[in-house]
C-alpha positions in Angstrom: 4.6 -48.8 -35.5 7.3 -48.5 -32.7 6.7 -47.4 -29.2 8.5 -44.0 -29.8 6.7 -43.1 -33.1 3.2 -42.9 -31.6 3.9 -40.0 -29.2 6.9 -38.4 -30.8 4.9 -35.3 -31.8 3.8 -34.7 -28.2 7.4 -34.1 -26.8 7.2 -37.2 -24.6 9.7 -39.3 -26.5 12.2 -39.6 -23.6 9.5 -40.7 -21.1 8.0 -43.3 -23.5 11.5 -44.5 -24.4 12.2 -45.1 -20.7 8.9 -46.9 -20.3 9.7 -49.1 -23.3 13.1 -49.9 -21.9 11.6 -50.7 -18.5 9.2 -53.1 -20.1 12.1 -54.8 -21.9 14.1 -55.3 -18.6 11.1 -56.0 -16.3 12.1 -59.7 -16.2 15.4 -58.8 -14.5 15.1 -58.7 -10.7 17.5 -56.6 -8.5 19.9 -58.3 -6.1 19.3 -57.1 -2.5 22.4 -58.9 -1.1 24.5 -57.0 1.3 24.5 -55.3 4.7 22.0 -52.4 5.0 21.8 -49.7 7.8 18.8 -47.6 8.4 19.0 -43.9 7.5 16.7 -42.6 10.2 16.8 -39.0 8.9 15.2 -40.2 5.5 12.8 -42.7 7.0 9.4 -42.2 8.6 7.3 -44.2 11.0 3.7 -44.4 12.0 2.1 -44.5 15.4 3.4 -48.1 15.7 6.5 -46.7 17.4 10.0 -46.8 16.1 11.2 -48.5 13.0 10.4 -52.1 12.2 14.1 -52.8 12.0 17.4 -50.8 12.1 19.6 -53.0 9.9 19.3 -55.9 7.5 21.7 -58.6 6.3 20.5 -60.0 3.0 21.8 -63.0 0.9 19.9 -63.6 -2.3 20.6 -66.3 -4.9 18.1 -67.1 -7.6 14.7 -67.4 -6.1 16.0 -67.9 -2.5 16.1 -64.8 -0.2 17.6 -64.9 3.3 17.7 -62.1 5.8 18.6 -61.3 9.3 16.6 -58.4 10.8 18.1 -56.2 13.5 15.4 -54.8 15.7 15.7 -52.0 18.2 15.2 -52.9 21.9 15.3 -51.2 25.2 18.8 -52.6 25.9 20.1 -52.2 22.4 19.6 -53.9 19.1 18.5 -57.5 18.8 19.1 -59.8 15.9 16.2 -62.0 14.9 16.9 -65.5 13.7 17.7 -65.8 10.0 14.6 -66.0 7.8 14.5 -67.8 4.5 12.0 -67.3 1.7 11.4 -69.0 -1.7 10.4 -66.2 -4.1 7.7 -68.2 -5.9 4.4 -66.7 -4.6 3.4 -69.9 -2.7 2.8 -69.9 1.0 5.5 -71.5 3.1 5.9 -72.1 6.9 8.9 -70.2 8.5 9.9 -70.5 12.1 10.6 -67.3 14.0 11.6 -68.1 17.6 8.7 -70.1 19.0 6.2 -68.9 16.4 5.4 -70.4 13.0 4.8 -67.8 10.4 3.0 -68.4 7.1 5.1 -66.5 4.6 5.1 -65.8 0.9 7.4 -63.8 -1.4 6.8 -62.7 -4.9 8.0 -60.2 -7.4 5.9 -57.2 -8.6 8.0 -55.8 -11.3 11.3 -54.9 -9.7 9.9 -54.9 -6.1 10.0 -57.9 -3.8 6.8 -58.4 -1.8 7.1 -60.4 1.5 4.0 -61.3 3.4 3.9 -62.7 6.9 0.8 -64.2 8.5 0.5 -65.5 12.1 -2.2 -66.4 14.6 -2.2 -64.8 18.0 -5.0 -65.1 20.6 -7.3 -66.7 18.0 -6.9 -63.9 15.4 -4.7 -63.6 12.3 -2.1 -60.9 12.1 -0.5 -59.9 8.8 2.6 -57.9 8.0 3.5 -56.9 4.4 6.9 -55.5 3.3 7.7 -54.1 -0.1 11.4 -53.9 -1.0 12.8 -51.8 -3.9 16.3 -51.0 -4.8 17.4 -47.5 -6.1 19.0 -47.3 -9.5 22.4 -46.8 -8.0 22.0 -50.0 -5.9 23.0 -48.1 -2.8 19.6 -47.4 -1.2 17.0 -50.0 -0.3 13.5 -48.7 0.3 11.3 -50.9 2.5 7.6 -50.1 3.0 6.0 -51.8 5.9 2.3 -52.5 6.2 1.3 -53.7 9.7 -2.3 -54.6 8.6 -1.3 -56.5 5.4 -3.1 -55.2 2.4 -3.6 -51.5 2.9 -3.1 -48.5 0.6 -0.7 -46.5 2.7 2.4 -47.9 4.3 2.8 -47.6 8.1 6.5 -47.1 7.7 8.9 -46.2 4.9 12.4 -47.2 5.8 15.4 -46.2 3.7 18.6 -48.3 4.2 22.1 -47.4 2.9 24.4 -50.2 1.8 27.4 -50.8 4.0 30.6 -52.0 2.5 
């Protein structure tokens, strides 16, 4: 019995068909490569101040993901050093300035999950980002969790692809 035939009498054939299609293509991961600029009007932030970053430059090949984050500062935007991740779910050490971060990157369906861990003043800090691409490929949605594994994101940043 096919996926559509079970619920066809309930008028939900289009929804079920879409879900079946999504299951068939779930092994395909989106390519986030490109230059992305924050759409501040469509983004929202928590009490942690302004946005986590205002622009991204991404290069993605296979299971390697590289990014340059542009963060707002009091004297203008600042580029952070390039960060490289292996999207394999394992923990890796990544250098960010003078700090060593423990990072991991993995796919959850069509979303890329990036987790940072660092030690400051004897305690561990975590930052989690979930990246998802719109169907058109022109909008990148980044949810930022400053406390790691929480239910609600602290920020939802929408980036538009720049040519």
